[in-house]
N, C-alpha and C positions, 0 to 999 in steps of 0.2 A: 285301152289306156297309152296314152305314147310317152314315152321315153322319159321326157322331162318331170309328166305327173306321178309316173312311178316312182324317179329318184326322189322330188316331194314329199311322196306321203310316207316312205322309207324313211326321210330323214326324221318326219315329223312323229313317227310310232316312238325312233328308236330315243329321239329327247323325250317322249312322255313314258319310256319308261329307265331312263336314266333318272327322270323327276322323281318317279313314281321311288324307285328303289333308292332314291337318297332322302326321301320323305322318310321311307319306315329304317332308314338308320339312324337319321336324326331322332326321331319318335321313340324307338328304341331303346339307343344310348345319351343322348342325349336332354330329351325335350322332360321338365316336371311333370310327375305323377298329376292325374284329375283329386278332386278334394276326394272321394270315394277311395281311390288307390291310398293315398297318401296319408288319409287315417286310418284304411284298416289293414295294407300291408300284404305281404304273403311269408309273414313267420318270423323274420327279423326286422331290424329296427327300421322304421320306414322315415317318416317327416320327423322334423329335428323335433327330440325331446317326446317321442312318441313312438311306442312299438305295437307288436299286432294286437288288436284289442280283443279280447275274450269277453264272452258274457255270462252272467253269475246262470246258474244253476240252484232251482229250487230245491230244497233234499227233502222234504215234507209240505204236504199241503195244509195240515196242521196248523192253527197259530202256536205261536211258541213266546213264550215268557222271559226262559233264559237256557241256556245249553252246557254241557262240558263232556270232556271226553274222558273215557278209561284208558289210559295208555298199556294197560297192561293187556287189555283185551280188544282194544282199539273199538271199543263199542262207544258211541255217543249216546247221551242223555239228553232229553229237552223235559221242560217244564210246562204245560198248555196253562195258560192264563187263571182256568180252574183249580191247578193244580195236579191234574194228572200229570205221573210220571213216563213216558215214551221211551222206548231203545231201539236205536237203529243200529242192527248187528255188523261187523265188520264186512258180512257178506252183499249188504242194505237192505236187507228185512226189518220192516218195522213191527215193532211189538209195544202193547201195552205191558207195563209189568206188573199193572195191580195196584202199585201205591200211589198216592194221592196226599199231597202236601195239602194244611191247612190255607181257608184266605186270607188274604191281607198279604201275600207275599211284598218285598221291598226288592232285595236283590240275593244274588248267591256266592259264596267263592266256593271253589274247589280245591280238594289238595293238590298238590304237586303230579303224584301219580293220577289221580282221579279216581280212585278207588272209595272216598267219601268228599261231601260239600255242604257245606254250612249255610244253612237256609234263614236269613232273616227276615222276621215278619214284623209288619204296624210300627216302621222307624217314618218317623223320627218321635211319634207321640209316646207309644206305648212299645218299646223296640224287644222284641225277642229271639232268640235264637236259638237254632237246633240242629245237630248234626244228622245228615241221613247217609247211611250205609248202602248202597242198592245190594250187594251181595248176600245181603242178612234183610234185605228191606225192615231195617229198623230207623227209629227216630229214637235218639238223644239229647235232654237239652239241656243249653250250658245255664250257668246259675242266676237266678235271677236277678236285675240290674244291669246284665250286661248290655256294653252300648257298640260293641265293634268286634270283630276276631279275624283271623287271618291265621293260615298254616304255614308249619315249617316247610320252607320248599326242598328240602332234603328229607323229611322224614313224616309220612302220610298219619303217623299214629300221634304227633304231636301238636301241637296249637296253642296261641297265645291270643288271651281276650284283655277287654278292658270292664271295670268293672266301677262304678261310679260310688262314690262314698260321701256324702255331702257335695262339700263345695268343690271336693279333688276326686280325684279316681286310681284305681290300682292298675297295675300292668300284670298279670298272672301267667303260667302257661298250665297248660293239659296235658297230661301223656296219655291218652287212650289206653293203652297195652298195661300198665300198671297202674289206673286212675286214680293217679298223683296229682295235686296241684300243686304248684309251689308259686309264692306272691314275689314276685320281681322287683320292683319298684314303688313306690307313690309318685303322683304326678298332682300339680296345682292345679293344672286344666280338667278343662269338663268338654263331652260334647266331639272326641275327636273321633277319628277312624286311625285304623293301623294296617301297615304290610307288612311281613315278615319278609326281605327283598334278598338276604343270602343265610347261612346260617349264626352269623354272627350278629345280623344286622336286623332290628326292629325300627322301620319307619312311624311315629307318632304325628298324626297331620291332622290340622283343621281342615273341614267340611270344604270346598270348594265353593267360590261365590263370586261377582263381581262386585256385589255391594261393601265387601271386607278386603283387607289383606290379610292373606292367610301364614303360616307359616309353618314348619315343618320338623321335627325332632328326631335324631338319633339315638336308640339305647344300645350301645354295646355290651353283648354279655362276657366278652372277654374281660374287657377293662372295668364292667359292672358299670360305665359311667353313661350319661347324657348330653348331648350337647346340640345346638341350635345346628342345625344345615341349610335351611330357607328361611331368610325373614322377610313377612311384611311385603309379599308379593302378591296382588289384585289378581283375581278369579283364581288365583294357585290350584291346580292338578295334576297329579304324578299317577303316573302307572310303568310299573315292570312287570313284564310277560313272566310269568312262573323259570326261575332257573335264568333269568337271562343278566349279563352280566351290564348291561346299560336298560334303559328307558325312556319315558317321553314326560314331559314337562310342560303345560301349559300355562301361561302367565303373562299380564300385559298385551295380550292380542300377538304372541307369538309360540310357537312351537319351538321347541329346543331337544335336545338329545342329551341325556346326564347317565354320569355314571353313576354304582352304588352309593356310596356317597354325597348325591345331591348335586357332583358341580359339573355345569355347561361346558360339554365337550364340544357343541355344534349348535348350531338354527338350520332350521329345515326352512324352504321357502315358501310352504303354502299354511296354510292357517285352519287348525282342524285339531280337536279333541282328542285328548291320549286314549280315549275309549275306541276312538276311530281307527286305530292304528297297532301296528305287530311286530314284529322283526327277528329276525337269526343272526348270527355273526356275520354276515354278507350285507343282508338287505333290509330295510326298513320298509311296510306297506298302510298306506294310508291311503283312506278315504276323507276325502276333504270336497267341503260344499264348490259347486261349478259358482256361483255367486261368493267371491273371496271378498267383496265390498262389504257384506252381509254380514260380514265377523266383525263386531265392534266389544270395545268395552265395558259398554254403557248396556248391554243386553246378553253376551256371551262370556262364561257357558249357562248364566243361570236360565233364561228362557228354554234353551234345549234342555235343563235338566225338568224343567215342570213342563216338555209337552207340549208350549204355547209356541213353539215354532218348528219346524222343520225343512230341511233341504233336499236338493238336488244332489249328491256325490258321485264323482268318477273318483278312479281307485291309479294308484301311483305307486311307484316302485323307487325307491331312493337308496341308491348305493352308499354304503356308510365309509367306504371307501376313497370316495372322490373327495377334492379338497372343498367344494362347494354342494352342499348334498339339496340337489336341485331334484326335483319329482319329474321322472317319466311313466308318462300316462298310459296304462294296461287296460285300462274299462272305462267304458264312456255310457252315461244313461242313453245318451243322443241315439249312441250307435250301436248298442246293443239292444237295446226296443223294454230295458228294463228300468224302470227308474227307481232308484236306491235311495235309501235313509239310511246308513250303515252304521249300526251301533253293536258292541261288545264285539266288536273283531279279533279272530283269534288264529296263527298258521299254524297249521298242522299237515305237516309234513311238505308236498307241493299245491296247497292250497289253500286258501282264505276262506276262512267258518263268520258271518254272521246275519245278524240277524235285520231285517229289514224294517225299519220301525214304520214303514207306509202300506206294510201287507201284513207286517209281526209274522211273515214265514222265515223260515232258517235257509238261509242259502249258500252254495258254495265257489268258489272262482280261482277255477286253476293259473298259479303264477310264476311257474316253475314246469 
């Protein structure tokens, strides 16, 4: 090999090394991530509006009607569709409690500490309500004619219930420790639901429907007065997670954050129902349909409640301190490989619990 050829090859090799090095430096520091890298990331903020995608994990292989958490023992209880009650211990062991509810369950409402639960049967035609106490494996019926009930959020021994009386209804409280019943107020409305949202405030509200405009009223125990909090909003649906100072309102095809008085404090940029959301003092977490254009006032929420429509959901974290409540995606059905239509979303420490309506299983999603 002559001298000139050796010089040419050396220069060429040097240029190749420099070019390769420049490419990898550009790739590492400046090039945009690939689609998978942008969506999945490596643990922190990745693509705009998204963080690392988490995968929901099934807690049990059994079908689940509904569930609740005993916060004193960290035990999770769930009802199967046939009424059998199971317990998952703090160590993760699944046990049959030997207790069983009657058929025709409609919904449940656990007490704030989860030591008791109200189970509704046969709504709306022939509603009956009973109290189940897991520690004692006992059932206690609420008075005949009860149409709705809710627990005191600060005292698991006290609940409120509505009992219809002809064209009107009466609001009562029941103290389970003293067996004392108190008639609180007479109402001219019927077929209302109720939420006891703080020690002093009970919400009386129309059942949600996109066919009629719904309203909500607040009874104040301190002033012994009742006032209109929300008036004539189509599809009105409200939810306050137990003990929270803020809650969720859906109406007129929009999701809002509300305070205990029902006043809107912020709008959320995604469309979804309150039953698909939970929150703590810093963040809200919501499952929301991927196809947002399918959420219209003409069919939502009635079609969803009747289970004539299902959705594919993604999960979002919504920082409550931000100026605009913009959802940041934290789990995607397309990426995780688990198709989810989430309902009964509850925040339990660093995880979200929810029922997947597509397979009726109970899932957990890490969020912190």
